[in-house]
Each structure stands twice: as structure tokens, then as C-alpha cells.
N, C-alpha and C positions, 0 to 999 in steps of 0.2 A: 504494499499499499504506499509506504514512504517513497519507494523508488518510482512508483507511478505519479505521485504527487510531484516529485522533483522534476520528472520528465515533462509533465503537464505545465508546471510552473515555468520551465525553460521554453517550451513551445509558445506560451502565452507571452513571454517577454520578447521572444524573437518576433513574433506578430507584432507586438507593439513598436519595437525598435525598427521594424521594417517599414514604418510609416513615415520615417524622417531620413533624410540623406546622411551619408558620411560627412563629418566636418573635416574637410581637406582644403587645400588652398583653392580648388575649383569652387567649393561651397562659398568661401569669402569673397571671390571674384564675382560670382553671380549675385551674392547678396549685396554688394556695393552697387553693382549695376542696377538691381531691383530697387534699391532705395534711391538712386539717381532717378530712375523712371518714375518713382513715386512723386518726386518733387516736380518733375517736368509735367507729368500727367494731371497732378493735383492742380498745379497752377494753370494748366490749359483749360481746365473746366471753370475754376473759380474766377480767373482773370481773362484769359484769352476769349472765353465765350461769355464772360460777364455774368456767370450764373451766381456768383457770391459764394461765401463760405457755408452758409446754412444749407442751401439747395445741394451744393456739391457734396458736402458731408452726408446728407441724406442719401444721395445717389450711391456714393461710395460705401455707406453703411449697409445699403441692400445688397451690393455686390460682395462685401465682405461676408455677411451672414450666409449668402448662398454658398460661396466657396468653402467656408467653415463647415457648413452642413455636409457638403459633398466630401470634405477631407475626413470629418468624423465618420461618415458612413463608409468610406473606403476600408476594404479589408487588408490592404497592404500598400506599401509606398508607391506612389505614382508621381513621377518627378514633375509633371506639368501641372497636376493637382496642387502639389505642395507649393511650387513656385508661384502658381497663380493666386494661391491664398496669401503668400508673402507679399506679392505686389498689391493685393487687396488691402493688406494691412498698412502698407507704406503710403499708399495714395490716400486712404482714410486718415492716416496719421498726419499727413501734410495739411489737409483741410481743417482737422481738428485743432492742430497747433496753431494755425493761422487765425482761426476764429477765437481761441482762448487769448493769444497774444494781442491781436489787433482789435477785434470786434468787442471783446469784453474789456478792453483797455487796461489789462494788468501788465503789459509790456512782456518783453521776452523773458527777463529775469524772473518776474512773477509767474509767467506761464510755465517756465522750466520747473520752478519750485512745486507748482500745483501738480504737474505731470509726474514729477519724481515721487511725490507722495502718493499718487495713484498707482504708480508702478510698484512702490514699496508695498502698499496695501495688497495689490494683486498677488505679488510674491509671497507676502505673509499669510494671506488666507489660503492661498494654494498650498503652502507648507503645513499649515495647521490641519487641513482637509486630507492631504496625502502623505505628510510625513517627509516629503522631500520635493524639490523643484527641478529634479533632473528629468530627462526624457523617459526614464524607466518608470516614472510614476503615471505615465499616460496608460492607464489600464481600464478607463472607462470614459463615456462621453463627457462626464463632468470634469475629470482631469484633463482631458485634451481641450475642452472649452476653456479651462484655466491657461493652458498652454498658449492658446491663440490670442486670448485677452491679454496675456502678459506681452506677448509679441507686439500686439496693436499698441499697448502703452509705451512699450520700449521705442517703437517707431515714432510714436507721437512726441515723446520726450526728446529724441534725438533730432527731430525737426526743429523744435524750439531751441535746443542747445546750439544747432548749427547757425540758425538765425542770430541768436544772441551774440555768438562769437564773431560772426562776420559783419553783422551790422552794427549792434549796440557798442561793441568793443572797438569797432573800426578797423579790425584787421584785414578786412577784404576776404575774397573767396579763396584765393591761392594760399594765403597765409593760413587761414582757417583750416583748409584741407591738409597742409603740412602738419599742423598741430595734431589734428585728429589721426592722420597717417602715423605720425610718431608715437602717439599713445597706443595705437594698435600694435606697432612694432614692439613696444614695451610689454604688451600683454603676451605677444608671441614668444619673447625671451623668457617671461615668467612661466609660460607653458612648457617649454624645453628645459629650463634650467632650474626650476623650483618646484616645490611640492604644493604649492597653492591649490586650493580646490579647483578641479577642472570645471565644475559646475559654475562656481563664481567667475572664473576667467571666461567661460562661454557667454554668460549673460552680460558681463562688462563688454566683451567684444561685440555682442549682438547690438548693444545700445550704441556703441561708439561708431559702428559702420553707418548708422543712420545719419548723424550729422555730417559725416564724411560725404555720404550721398547727397545730403541736402545742399551743401556748399558746392559740390560739383554741378548739381542740377542747376543752381542759380548762376553759377559761373557760365553754364552754356546758354541760358535763356535770358539773363538780365541785360539791360542796356550797356553798351560799351562805355558810356559816361560813368556807370556806376561799377565798372570793373568786370562786366560780363562780355560774352561774345555776341549776345543779341540774336542767337539762332532761334527759329521757329520752335516753339514748345511742342507742336504736334510733330514735326519732323524728328526732333531729338528724341521724343518718346517712342516713334516707330523705330528708329535706329537702335535704341536700347533694347526694345522689346525683341527685335530680330536677333541682336547679339545674344540675348538670354536663350531664345529658342535654339539657335545654332549651337550654343554651348551644351544644352541639354541632348540635342540630337546627335551631336559628334561624340561627346565624352561620356554620354550616358551615365550620369552619377549613380552610384549604387545606394542601397539602403544601408543605414548604420548598423553596425554589429556590436557597438558598445554605447553605453549611456553618455550623454553629455548635457 
């Protein structure tokens, strides 16, 4: 009986882990591309189409809910479902962050603080409910919902941090990108040369890739006078989406075999 229980537990864990990709260099490259796409696509709806933050957020919230539902119902890892859901979280995060920062009038610093608290609460409640915030805790629809909610908050916080660094602090998009890129390099060094919790490092890196993508997205589509390239948001979004699809089709990222 004990042997059967161990085998069944191992099979259940494998099924759970197979719903997320391996965390490799390819994972982080696609993640940065997806967060950059989230910035350009989010701005395309709210600014280029003049839909505003509220309507754009409502549209992206519906898309987010649909893809999270598909991801939760999926029996195993599907790279297109997974990354479509990631893109949905980052586009939604863009418009939510802009709404909090600008429409509510709390500013980038205030918005970042609010979103940091929400992210912390999400992780804390997830931990209380499941005893862990690693991927191996995703053994039910509830825990997987926590996973995607936490990712959405991390994407939203990252957007606010990117805007706060580049705009409020006056560092510009390239300097801000260099800062966040350096911080990610520090986390990579910690991963390879320290015993710091891999789960902690994963979530820190997950958050930091978002402001990197945010400032890269702004660099692509903001006016030249403001330090950007003033490219079409729609064209930039299409190129980024094509890049992600090509990466998924050519490299075929595999499902994770260990928790992160």
C-alpha cells in the first residue's frame, strides 16, 4: 500500500510539474519578450486605440480569465497555452498598473507600494493554504489559481517599477533596462553560487523580468523626444509575438521535471 501511494504521489507530481516549462535560459528569453509584448500591446489598446485604462483592463481581464481557465483544465503542459496565459497576465498587468499609477493619482511609487502589498498578500495566502509557493504546490484548481493570480500581480508590480525607475527617477529607458538586467545577473550568480532558496530566486527573477520588459517596450514605442524609438505599438507587438511563436516552434521547450 505504501509503495502504491508513493508511486501515485510521484505520478501526480509529474502531472503537476508537466503543466509548466523548464526554467532555462530559453524560458527567461521568452519571458522578457512576453513582458515587452505586454507593454506594447497594453499601450496599443489603452493609448493608440484610445480605449483608456478601464476598458482595456476589462478586455484583458476577460482574456486572462479565459486562458487561466484553459490552463487549469489542461491535463499536461502545453507551451502555447502556458505562454498565452503569461502574455495575458502581462497585458492585464500593464493596464492595471497604469490605472493605479495614473488614473487613481497615487503615482508610480504609491502604485508600486500598493502592488507590492497585493503580491505579498497573494504569496502569503497561497503559502497558508498550500504550505508552499513552489510549483509543486499546484495540485488543485485552487492552488493553480493562486499561481496565476500571483503571476498577474508580479507582472503588474513589475510594470509600475519599470515606469517609476525610468520616468519618476529620470533614468531613461536604456539606463533602467541596464539596472534591471544587472539585478537579474546578480540573481543568476546567486542561483549558481549560493544556497539561497530556489523558489525565492525564481519569484524575484519573475518580478524583475517584468520591469525590464516594461522599459524595453517603452523604449520601442515612446516618442524620440522622450528617449524612445517611436515605433508602431502594433508592429512592435506583432514582431514580439512572432518571435515568441518561433521560439516555441523551433526550440520546443519541455515540461519542468523539478519544482521552482
